[in-house]
Every structure is written in C-alpha cells, then in structure tokens.
C-alpha positions as CSV (number, residue, x, y, z in Angstrom):
1,M,4.1,119.4,-132.8
2,F,5.2,122.7,-132.1
3,G,6.6,123.0,-135.8
4,D,3.4,125.6,-136.2
5,L,3.8,128.3,-134.1
6,S,5.0,131.3,-135.3
7,F,7.1,134.2,-133.6
8,S,3.3,135.8,-133.4
9,H,1.6,132.9,-131.4
10,I,4.1,132.7,-128.1
11,L,3.8,136.3,-128.2
12,I,0.6,136.4,-127.7
13,L,0.5,133.3,-125.7
14,L,3.6,135.0,-123.3
15,L,0.8,137.5,-123.3
16,I,-2.1,135.7,-121.7
17,V,0.2,134.6,-119.5
18,V,1.6,137.7,-118.0
19,L,-2.6,138.7,-118.1
20,V,-3.7,135.6,-115.8
21,F,-0.6,135.2,-113.6
22,G,0.6,138.6,-113.3
23,A,4.5,139.7,-113.7
24,K,5.3,139.2,-110.0
25,R,4.3,135.8,-110.4
26,I,6.1,134.6,-113.5
27,P,9.7,134.4,-111.6
28,E,7.6,132.8,-108.7
29,I,5.6,130.2,-110.5
30,G,9.4,129.4,-112.9
31,S,11.5,128.3,-109.7
32,S,8.5,126.6,-107.9
33,L,8.9,124.4,-111.2
34,G,13.1,124.4,-111.7
35,Q,12.5,123.4,-108.1
36,G,10.4,120.3,-108.9
37,I,12.2,119.5,-111.8
38,R,14.9,118.7,-109.8
39,E,13.7,116.9,-107.0
40,F,11.5,114.7,-110.0
41,T,16.1,114.2,-111.4
42,R,17.1,113.6,-108.0
43,S,14.5,111.3,-106.4
44,L,15.0,109.1,-110.0
45,K,18.9,108.9,-109.4
46,G,18.0,107.8,-105.4
47,A,16.0,105.4,-107.0
48,V,18.4,104.0,-109.7
49,D,21.3,104.0,-106.4
50,D,18.9,102.0,-104.6
51,R,18.7,98.7,-106.7
52,P,20.1,95.7,-105.5
53,E,21.9,94.6,-108.3
54,S,23.3,98.4,-108.2
55,R,24.9,97.9,-104.7
56,G,26.3,94.3,-105.7
57,V,23.8,92.6,-103.3
58,Q,21.7,90.2,-104.0
59,P,17.8,90.1,-103.4
60,P,16.7,87.3,-101.0
61,A,15.9,84.0,-102.6
62,S,12.6,82.4,-102.2
63,P,11.9,79.7,-100.0
64,P,11.9,76.3,-101.1
65,A,8.1,75.1,-102.1
66,S,6.1,73.1,-99.0
67,S,4.4,69.7,-100.0
68,S,1.6,71.3,-97.9
69,V,0.9,73.5,-100.9
70,P,-2.5,72.6,-102.9
71,S,-1.2,71.6,-106.7
72,S,-4.5,72.9,-107.7
73,G,-3.4,76.6,-106.7
74,E,-6.9,76.9,-104.4
75,P,-5.5,77.5,-100.3
76,K,-5.6,75.3,-98.1
77,R,-8.5,74.9,-96.0
78,L,-8.7,74.3,-92.3
79,N,-10.4,71.6,-90.2
80,Q,-13.0,73.2,-88.1
C-alpha cells in the first residue's frame, strides 16, 4: 500500500502538513491523537472485561414459551 512512497514523497507530505497546520499545532495534534488511541484501547479492554463469561457469571435463562403465544408468529389480538 505504502510501498510506492519514497523519501521525497514523505518529505513533501510532511511539508504540506506543516504548512496547513503550522509547526506549533503538530505536537498538539499528535498528543490528542495519542490520547484518543489510548482511550479507545482502554474502552476495548473494558468491553472484554465486562463480558459475562469472563467473570464466570452465566447469562439469565430465557423464559419458557407460553401456550398463549400464537404459533403462526402473528401478534396476539385483544378482544375489545
């Protein structure tokens, strides 16, 4: 994907980035990008830790099917 980029191409891209954002904003952008990546990985770790099977807790069993539900899949109609 990036195999076609030579040193001169990368240098031109960096020059364009400096011209667009300015030299003072580039460290700010880099630090905010790093914080965003850290928060993203932390939330992924939290999502993995919150799964019920990782804590040894089984998910609640589904309620038993009742005979009042029509077998055709249509909703039950109330008499008025």
